[in-house]
C-alpha positions as CSV (number, residue, x, y, z in Angstrom):
1,M,-61.7,40.2,2.1
2,L,-58.1,40.8,1.0
3,S,-56.9,38.4,3.7
4,R,-59.2,35.6,2.6
5,L,-58.1,36.1,-1.0
6,S,-54.4,35.9,-0.1
7,A,-55.0,32.7,1.9
8,T,-56.9,31.2,-1.1
9,L,-54.1,32.1,-3.5
10,L,-51.5,30.7,-1.1
11,L,-53.5,27.4,-0.9
12,L,-53.8,27.1,-4.7
13,F,-50.0,27.8,-5.0
14,W,-49.3,25.0,-2.5
15,I,-51.5,22.6,-4.4
16,E,-49.8,23.4,-7.6
17,L,-46.3,22.8,-6.1
18,S,-47.4,19.6,-4.5
19,A,-48.8,18.3,-7.8
20,A,-45.6,19.2,-9.7
21,A,-43.2,17.8,-7.0
22,P,-42.1,14.1,-7.0
23,A,-44.1,11.7,-4.8
24,H,-41.8,11.9,-1.8
25,A,-40.7,15.6,-2.0
26,F,-42.1,18.3,0.2
27,W,-41.7,22.1,0.4
28,L,-41.1,24.5,3.2
29,W,-41.7,28.3,3.4
30,T,-38.5,30.2,4.2
31,S,-39.2,33.6,5.7
32,Q,-35.7,34.9,5.0
33,K,-36.1,34.4,1.3
34,G,-39.8,34.8,1.2
35,K,-40.4,31.7,-1.0
36,F,-41.0,28.0,-0.9
37,E,-37.9,25.7,-1.1
38,R,-37.7,22.0,-1.4
39,S,-36.5,20.3,1.8
40,G,-33.0,19.0,1.8
41,E,-34.3,15.7,3.3
42,A,-36.6,15.1,0.3
43,A,-36.3,11.7,-1.4
44,E,-36.9,11.9,-5.2
45,A,-39.2,9.4,-6.8
46,T,-36.8,8.6,-9.7
47,A,-33.1,7.9,-10.0
48,A,-32.7,10.9,-12.4
49,G,-34.5,13.3,-10.0
50,Q,-32.6,12.0,-7.0
51,F,-29.3,12.4,-8.8
52,R,-30.1,15.9,-9.9
53,W,-31.0,16.9,-6.4
54,A,-27.7,15.4,-5.1
55,Q,-25.8,17.3,-7.9
56,E,-27.4,20.6,-6.8
57,L,-26.1,20.0,-3.3
58,F,-22.7,19.1,-4.6
59,Q,-22.5,22.3,-6.7
60,K,-23.5,24.4,-3.7
61,G,-20.6,22.9,-1.8
62,D,-22.8,21.0,0.7
63,F,-20.7,17.9,0.4
64,E,-22.0,16.1,3.5
65,K,-25.6,16.3,2.3
66,A,-24.5,15.6,-1.3
67,A,-22.8,12.3,-0.2
68,Q,-25.9,11.2,1.6
69,E,-28.2,12.0,-1.4
70,F,-25.8,10.3,-3.9
71,A,-25.8,7.2,-1.6
72,K,-29.6,7.1,-1.8
73,V,-29.4,6.9,-5.6
74,A,-27.1,3.8,-5.4
75,K,-29.2,2.2,-2.7
76,R,-32.7,2.8,-4.1
77,F,-31.9,2.6,-7.8
78,P,-28.9,0.2,-8.0
79,K,-29.7,-0.8,-11.6
80,S,-30.2,2.7,-12.9
81,K,-27.7,4.4,-15.2
82,E,-27.3,7.0,-12.5
83,A,-26.3,4.6,-9.8
84,M,-22.7,4.2,-10.9
85,E,-22.2,8.0,-11.3
86,A,-23.8,8.5,-7.9
87,L,-21.3,6.2,-6.2
88,Y,-18.5,8.0,-7.9
89,F,-19.7,11.4,-6.8
90,K,-20.4,10.1,-3.3
91,G,-16.6,9.4,-3.2
92,V,-15.7,12.8,-4.6
93,S,-18.0,14.4,-2.0
94,Q,-16.3,12.4,0.8
95,E,-12.9,13.4,-0.5
96,E,-13.9,17.0,-0.5
97,M,-14.9,16.7,3.2
98,G,-11.5,15.1,4.0
99,D,-12.9,11.6,4.6
100,E,-10.2,10.0,2.4
101,Y,-10.7,6.4,3.6
102,E,-14.5,6.5,3.1
103,A,-13.9,8.1,-0.4
104,Y,-11.5,5.3,-1.3
105,Q,-14.1,2.7,-0.3
106,S,-16.8,4.5,-2.4
107,Y,-14.5,4.5,-5.4
108,Q,-13.7,0.8,-4.9
109,E,-17.4,0.1,-4.7
110,V,-17.9,1.6,-8.1
111,V,-15.2,-0.8,-9.5
112,N,-16.6,-3.8,-7.7
113,R,-20.3,-3.2,-8.6
114,Y,-19.8,-1.7,-12.0
115,P,-16.6,-3.2,-13.5
116,E,-17.5,-1.8,-16.9
117,T,-17.3,1.7,-15.7
118,Q,-15.5,4.2,-17.9
119,R,-14.2,6.0,-14.8
120,V,-11.6,3.4,-13.8
121,G,-8.8,5.7,-14.8
122,E,-10.1,8.6,-12.7
123,I,-10.9,6.2,-9.8
124,V,-7.3,4.8,-9.8
125,D,-5.9,8.3,-10.0
126,R,-7.9,9.3,-6.9
127,Q,-7.1,6.1,-5.0
128,F,-3.4,6.5,-5.7
129,R,-3.5,10.0,-4.4
130,I,-5.3,8.8,-1.3
131,G,-2.8,6.0,-0.8
132,N,0.1,8.5,-0.9
133,Y,-1.8,10.7,1.6
134,F,-2.0,7.8,4.1
135,L,1.6,6.9,3.5
136,T,3.0,10.4,4.1
137,K,0.7,12.2,6.5
138,E,1.8,12.6,10.1
139,E,-1.1,14.5,11.7
140,K,-4.7,15.4,11.2
141,K,-7.4,17.6,12.8
142,V,-9.9,16.0,15.1
143,A,-12.7,18.3,16.4
144,G,-10.5,21.2,15.3
145,V,-7.4,20.0,17.3
146,T,-4.3,18.8,15.5
147,V,-3.2,15.3,16.7
148,P,-0.4,13.0,15.7
149,I,-1.2,10.0,13.6
150,L,-0.2,6.5,14.5
151,P,2.0,5.6,11.5
152,G,1.1,1.9,11.6
153,L,-2.6,2.6,11.3
154,D,-2.3,4.8,8.2
155,R,0.4,2.5,6.7
156,A,-2.1,-0.3,6.8
157,K,-4.7,1.8,5.0
158,A,-2.1,2.9,2.5
159,L,-1.3,-0.8,1.8
160,E,-4.9,-1.6,1.3
161,V,-5.4,1.3,-1.1
162,F,-2.2,0.5,-3.1
163,E,-3.2,-3.1,-3.4
164,H,-6.5,-2.1,-5.0
165,V,-4.7,0.4,-7.3
166,S,-2.5,-2.5,-8.5
167,A,-5.5,-4.8,-8.9
168,N,-7.7,-2.2,-10.6
169,A,-5.1,-1.2,-13.2
170,P,-2.3,-3.7,-13.2
171,Y,-0.5,-2.1,-16.1
172,G,-1.8,1.5,-15.5
173,P,0.2,4.6,-15.0
174,H,0.4,4.1,-11.2
175,A,1.1,0.3,-11.3
176,V,4.9,0.6,-10.8
177,E,4.6,3.1,-7.9
178,A,1.9,1.1,-6.3
179,L,3.9,-2.1,-6.3
180,S,7.0,-0.3,-5.1
181,S,5.0,1.2,-2.2
182,I,3.5,-2.2,-1.4
183,G,7.0,-3.7,-1.3
184,H,8.4,-1.0,1.0
185,I,5.4,-1.1,3.4
186,H,5.8,-4.9,3.8
187,F,9.6,-4.4,4.2
188,D,9.1,-1.8,7.0
189,D,6.6,-4.2,8.7
190,E,9.3,-7.0,8.5
191,K,7.0,-9.1,6.3
192,Y,9.9,-9.9,4.0
193,T,8.3,-12.7,2.0
194,L,5.5,-10.4,1.0
195,S,7.9,-7.6,0.2
196,I,10.0,-9.9,-2.1
197,R,6.8,-11.0,-3.8
198,A,5.8,-7.4,-4.6
199,F,9.2,-6.3,-5.8
200,E,9.6,-9.5,-7.9
201,E,6.2,-8.7,-9.6
202,L,7.5,-5.2,-10.4
203,V,10.7,-6.5,-12.0
204,K,8.8,-9.2,-13.9
205,D,6.1,-6.9,-15.3
206,F,8.1,-3.6,-15.6
207,P,11.8,-4.6,-16.2
208,A,12.6,-1.4,-18.0
209,S,11.0,0.9,-15.4
210,E,13.0,3.4,-13.3
211,K,12.0,1.4,-10.2
212,A,13.4,-1.9,-11.5
213,E,16.9,-1.4,-10.2
214,E,15.8,-0.4,-6.7
215,A,13.3,-3.3,-6.7
216,E,16.1,-5.8,-7.4
217,F,18.2,-4.3,-4.6
218,M,15.2,-4.5,-2.2
219,I,14.7,-8.2,-3.2
220,S,18.3,-9.0,-2.1
221,N,17.9,-6.8,1.0
222,A,14.7,-8.5,2.0
223,A,16.2,-11.9,1.3
224,F,19.0,-11.2,3.8
225,R,16.5,-9.9,6.4
226,L,14.4,-13.0,5.9
227,A,17.4,-15.3,6.5
228,E,18.2,-13.3,9.6
229,Q,14.6,-13.6,10.7
230,S,14.8,-17.4,10.2
231,G,17.8,-17.8,12.5
232,H,20.5,-17.4,9.8
233,D,19.7,-20.7,8.2
234,A,22.3,-21.7,5.6
235,A,19.8,-22.0,2.7
236,G,18.4,-18.5,3.4
237,M,21.9,-17.0,3.6
238,G,22.9,-18.8,0.4
239,A,19.9,-17.3,-1.4
240,A,20.7,-13.9,-0.1
241,L,24.3,-14.3,-1.2
242,D,23.2,-15.2,-4.7
243,K,20.8,-12.3,-5.0
244,L,23.4,-9.8,-3.7
245,E,26.1,-11.0,-6.0
246,G,23.7,-11.0,-8.9
247,F,22.7,-7.5,-8.2
248,L,26.2,-6.1,-7.9
249,E,27.2,-7.9,-11.2
250,K,24.1,-6.5,-13.0
251,Y,24.4,-3.0,-11.6
252,P,28.1,-2.3,-10.9
253,E,27.6,1.4,-10.7
254,S,24.3,1.3,-8.8
255,K,23.5,4.0,-6.2
256,W,22.7,1.1,-3.9
257,K,26.2,-0.4,-4.5
258,G,27.5,0.6,-1.0
259,E,24.5,-0.8,0.8
260,A,24.6,-4.0,-1.3
261,E,28.3,-4.5,-0.5
262,G,27.7,-4.0,3.2
263,L,24.9,-6.6,3.1
264,L,27.1,-8.9,1.2
265,L,29.8,-8.6,3.8
266,A,27.3,-9.3,6.5
267,V,26.1,-12.4,4.7
268,N,29.7,-13.6,4.3
269,E,30.4,-13.0,8.0
270,K,27.4,-15.1,9.0
271,M,28.2,-17.9,6.6
272,A,31.9,-17.9,7.6
273,E,30.9,-18.0,11.2
274,E,28.8,-21.2,10.5
275,E,31.7,-23.0,8.9
276,F,34.2,-21.8,11.5
277,N,32.0,-23.2,14.2
278,I,31.9,-26.6,12.4
279,A,35.7,-26.5,12.1
280,A,36.0,-25.7,15.8
281,F,33.8,-28.6,16.7
282,Y,36.0,-31.0,14.8
283,E,39.1,-29.5,16.4
284,K,37.6,-30.0,19.8
285,Q,37.0,-33.6,19.1
286,N,40.6,-33.9,17.9
287,Y,39.5,-34.5,14.3
288,F,42.2,-32.2,13.1
289,S,42.1,-33.2,9.4
290,S,38.4,-32.5,9.2
291,A,38.9,-29.2,11.1
292,E,41.6,-28.3,8.6
293,V,39.2,-28.7,5.7
294,Y,36.6,-26.4,7.2
295,Y,39.2,-23.8,8.4
296,K,40.5,-23.7,4.8
297,N,37.0,-23.2,3.4
298,V,36.5,-20.2,5.7
299,S,39.8,-18.7,4.7
300,E,39.4,-19.3,0.9
301,K,35.6,-18.7,0.5
302,F,35.2,-15.8,2.8
303,P,38.3,-13.6,2.5
304,G,38.2,-10.3,4.3
305,T,35.9,-11.5,7.0
306,T,37.0,-11.6,10.7
307,W,36.4,-15.3,10.6
308,A,38.8,-15.8,7.7
309,L,41.6,-14.2,9.8
310,M,40.8,-16.4,12.8
311,A,40.7,-19.5,10.5
312,E,44.2,-18.7,9.2
313,E,45.5,-18.6,12.8
314,K,43.8,-21.9,13.6
315,L,45.4,-23.6,10.5
316,K,48.8,-22.7,12.0
317,E,47.8,-24.1,15.4
318,I,46.6,-27.5,14.1
319,D,49.7,-28.0,11.8
320,A,51.6,-29.5,14.8
321,P,49.0,-32.1,15.8
322,L,48.6,-33.2,12.2
323,L,52.4,-33.6,11.8
324,K,52.4,-35.8,14.9
325,G,49.7,-38.0,13.5
326,G,46.8,-36.6,15.5
327,A,43.2,-37.9,15.0
328,Q,41.9,-37.5,11.5
């Protein structure tokens, strides 16, 4: 009799729970706790209910499950007021799990889908932190084993993240650092045109920032590397020369003064070499007067270079043919 009564009460309890639960939820008996608990796989019937369930998991520290449940809110109820918050907390859950790139993508999805979000500041803060993580980390754990990271792969991720930081908040607190990082990453990857573009944007938008001086040095540095990359073309070297001279004039006491002077000397050496070779060509053709003009240019325009010293010696050598009326 007692057994039948217990069974009846248990059945009534189950019916009551089922009626109170959302349409897609179900309950399981846990022998350890001696009570019914809602299944972690349950799908709530409303956005608010689904969001609350995901929050419960998040607060318990079950970030993997929480991320899955927050994702369901955004997928099943995309127009609900909870969807935006769900995507944000999906990113936070992923970040807590150490899935930084996935977290960055979730944060960016919030901005893309809900540009009116009030969480832009927090999202940019988190994305900036993730960008720096990819830029500086050297190793990670895979299946419990520490393995080295391929720098190029993480640098590409860092670049992607910083570009979104810059786009999401172009005048925000991380804008200068983001542009500087973008410029340096492109420079390290030998993409000098893109590097110049990023640093020029920094100087234009934030001329009074602490990074402006370094950015101007990097512009001149990248201009020189670009000219080298292009086969030392005269126009490119001339542009690099102008930028380096302009930098040294604007920042005579710069911490990058020594490097800038070294680059300037390298530019002068290359440009002097070009003119010296033209002079040597004319000399070989016995056009001594034309050769003299170019050797003088080398000596006067590029003093201190090895080519200037050689040009001065050449001027002495061609004096005799000129006095004898050699070819002009």
